[in-house]
N, C-alpha and C positions, 0 to 999 in steps of 0.2 A: 307170366312173366311178363315184367316192364320194362320200356323203352327210356331211356333217357338222354335229352337230346339237348346240344348246346350250336346254336349257330353264331357265326362270327357276326355275317351282315346278310340279313333275310330281306333285305332289299336290290339285291343286283340282278339287274336284266338279262334274261333270255338274249346270250350272243355270242360271238367266238371269242372272246375274250373272258368267260365267265370259268370262276374259281372253282373247281371242282374237287378241291383236297379235301379230304375227309378221315378220319379214324373210327375204328369200329373196335369196342372191348367187349368180348362175350366171358363172363366171369365162370370161374370153374364151381362154385356154389349157387345154386339151387337158390330162389329168392333173391337172390341180388340184383339188381336192374341190371339189361345192355346198356351202355355207353355209348352214344354217336357224340363225337366232337366231329362240324365242320366249319369250312370259310363261307360257306353259304345256302342254300337253300337247295342247290343242284347236289351240291356235295352232301348233304342230306340222301336225298332218293337214290344217290351212288352209292353210301353204306346201306342202304335199307336193301338194295339189288345183289351186292355182298351179303346178308343177313341170311337174304331169303336163300341163295344156295348153299347153307349153312346147314338149313332145317331139314333135319332127317324123313325121307320117304317112309324108310321103315318101322318108323316111332313118331307118327305124326304130329308135330309142334314144339318138337324135344330137338336140340343141339348136343348131337352126343361125341362133336370132337373139343367141346370147353375144355380149358380155358383156350381161346382167341384174341390174339391181337392182330388185328391190319390196319395198316397206314398208307393211303393212296392218292395218289395224284396223277394227273393226264402227264403222258411226257413230253408231249409239244403242246404249246401254247392254243393252237388253231385244231379243230377237229379235223379238218380234211379239206381238200381244195377238188374241183370238178371241172374239167375240159372237155370238150368235145370234139375229137379231131374229125367226125363223121360231116361239120357241117364245114368245118374248114377244106375240108376236098372237095364239098359240093360243087358238082359245074351243072350249069344251068346252058 
């Protein structure tokens, strides 16, 4: 099977504000390409991860749940934040 990819901005740098929005379309008809539309190359990566989850283990290389339409984007603009309480409570 073939995968058709359309990327909005292929030059976006890796960072907290990167756009990972993507759409994945798996057709029911064999022979038609899987379609990925993404805002950036990072969105393409997320779409490929979603596609990997759809591939059947019992039928290697086949997507038994087709047709599938997935549109996804991060809920929040920033992936996460880390705080260290241990360092603020350290007394010497």
